[in-house]
N, C-alpha and C positions, 0 to 999 in steps of 0.2 A: 549505427555509428561505426565507422571503420577504425581499425587499430591506429592508424596514423593520427586521426582526430583525437582519439583517446589519449595518445601519447602527448599530443600538443596541449591538451587540457591539463595533463599532469604537470607539464612544465609551467603553464600559466599559474597554477595554484601552488607551485613550489613544494610539491610533495603529495603523498597519498592521503590527502585530507578529504574524506568522502563528502562532507557537507559542502565544502567549497566547490567540489566538482559538480554537485547537483545544482548549486546556485548558478554556476556558469552555464551548465547545460540547459537549465530551465529557461534561459532566454529564448531558445529556439525549439524547445521540446514539442510544443504543440504543432508547429509546422512539420517537424520531423515525423510526428505521429500521423499527420494527414497523408503523408506520402508512403505509408506502409503498403506492401503488396496485398492483393485480395485475400490470400490465405491468412495472413496475420490479422487483417481487419475482421475476417470471420471468427478468428480465435477470440478477439476482444468482444465482439458481439455476443458470442457464446458465453464468455465470462460474465458479462453483464446480465444475461438471461439467467444463468445459474445462480448468481448472487441474489438477484431480485426474487427468484422463487424460494431460495433458502431463507432469506430474511422474512418473507411473508409468512413462513411457517413457524417462526419463533413464537412460543406461547406468551401470553401476557401483553400488557401495554408497554410501548416504548415511547416515552414522552420527551426524552433528551438523548442526543447522539453526539459523540465526538468522533470525527474522522481525522486520523493522523496520516499525513502525507497525501493530501487531497489532489496535488498536481493542478491541472487546469480544470478540474471539476467533473471529470467523466463519471466517476463512481458517486460523486456527490449528487448528481442528477438521479441516479438510481435510489439513493437514500431518501431524497425528497419525494420521489414517486411512491416508495413503499411506506414512508412515514410522513404524510402530507401535513399533519398537525404538530409534529415534533419540533422542539427547539434543536437546531443543529449548529454546532461549532465545528469548524474545519480548519486545520492548520497545515502549513507547508513551510519549508525553509527558503523557498524561492519566491522573492517578491514579484517576479514576472509572472509566475504561474498563479499566484494569488490574485493578481490583477485580472488575469484571464478567467479564473474561476468566478470572481465576482460578477463579471459580465455574463457568464454562462448560467449561474444559479443565484440570482440576486437576493433570494429569500433566506440565505444562509449567512451566518456570522463567520467571515473568513479572517484569519490572522496569520501574519508571518511569524512563525514560532517553531522551535524544535521541540520534539517530545520530551527532551531532557530539561526543558524550561517550563513544563506545565505546572499550574498551580494545584491547589488541593481540591478543586471542584470534581464531583463525581457525576457519572452519566449512566442512564439505563443501559446504553449500548456503546461500547467502544469498537470502532470499525477501522481496519487497516487492510489495504489491498496493495500487494506487491511493493511493500515498503521495508519489511524486515530483511529482505534479501540485500538491501543496500546498507545494512548496518554491519560493521566489521565484527568478526567473532569475539573479540575482546570486549565488545559493548553490548552484545545481544542479550545477555542475562540481565544486566541493569535495565535495558529497554523493556524487556518482558515484565519485569517487576513493576515498572512505572505504569505500563499499560493495564496490567491486572488491577493495580491499586485504583485506577480511575473508573473501573467498571462496577456499577452497582448490581447489574443483572447478567450482562453478557459481554464477553470479549471475543470478537469474531475477526479472524483475518484470513485472507486468501493469499497464498504464496507458493512459490517453488520450495521444495525441501529435498534433502538428501536422506533417504531412509537408512543408509549405512553409516556414513560419516560426512562431516562438513567438507565443502570444497569451494574453491574460488572459481567463479564462472566468468571472470573478466569484466572490465568496464566498471569497476567498483561494485560488483555483485558477488554475493556469497550464498550458497545453498546450505542452510543450517540443518542439523539433524534433530534439534529439539528433543533430546533424550529425556523421556519420562515427564514431559511437561504438558502434553496435550493429547487429544484423541482426534484422529482424522475422521471427519464426519462423512466426507464424500470425495473420492478420487474423481476428478473431472474427466470427461470423455477424451477420446484419442486426439481430437483437434488441439487439446491443451498439452499433450505430451511432447517432450523434447524429441527432436529427431535422433539425437544420440545422447549417451550418458545415462546415469541412473536416477536423475532427478525426476520428481513427479510434482504435479500441482494439486492442491487440495484446499477445501474450505475447512478451517479449524475453528472450534468453538469451545470456550470455557464458560459454563453457566455457574452462577453463584448459588 
């Protein structure tokens, strides 16, 4: 998405309100995704492969999963493949993307909901992919606390992060430092690395 479009969306939502931005952008996000260039498509294919292999290696049984920020269901399909018998709840703030996700993975319970509105139910696995980078710095700690509280066994997320200090990446994206909160399990291969800047991508996991 170019800077002119981003600026237009900011005007439409009357301020830098991240949730409203993604509700609006969600209307056309899947079509936007389909038109990515081959290199970016390869990056996402590799992401799915890495996540699938990592989740398959988790010890113990996973009977219940919560996916936060499921979008149109791309990673939900991976979760269903890895945990075919598990109960999976998946949430997103975009009604349009939830409708698309229901059509993509009908065996999952999808809901339009923010992570800040989750109830008290707990899950064996809480999974988040490229969602925390869309949470502003002043809300990241409360978000992490909520996600940790929902996980009975594992809280796993895949995201960009800034090893040295947080930074704004543009388009309602932030690279967080996560100081002292987690351990990087696996830095992903070069296809995942940014062309410039200090940010990296990694799978992170907290086991209970």
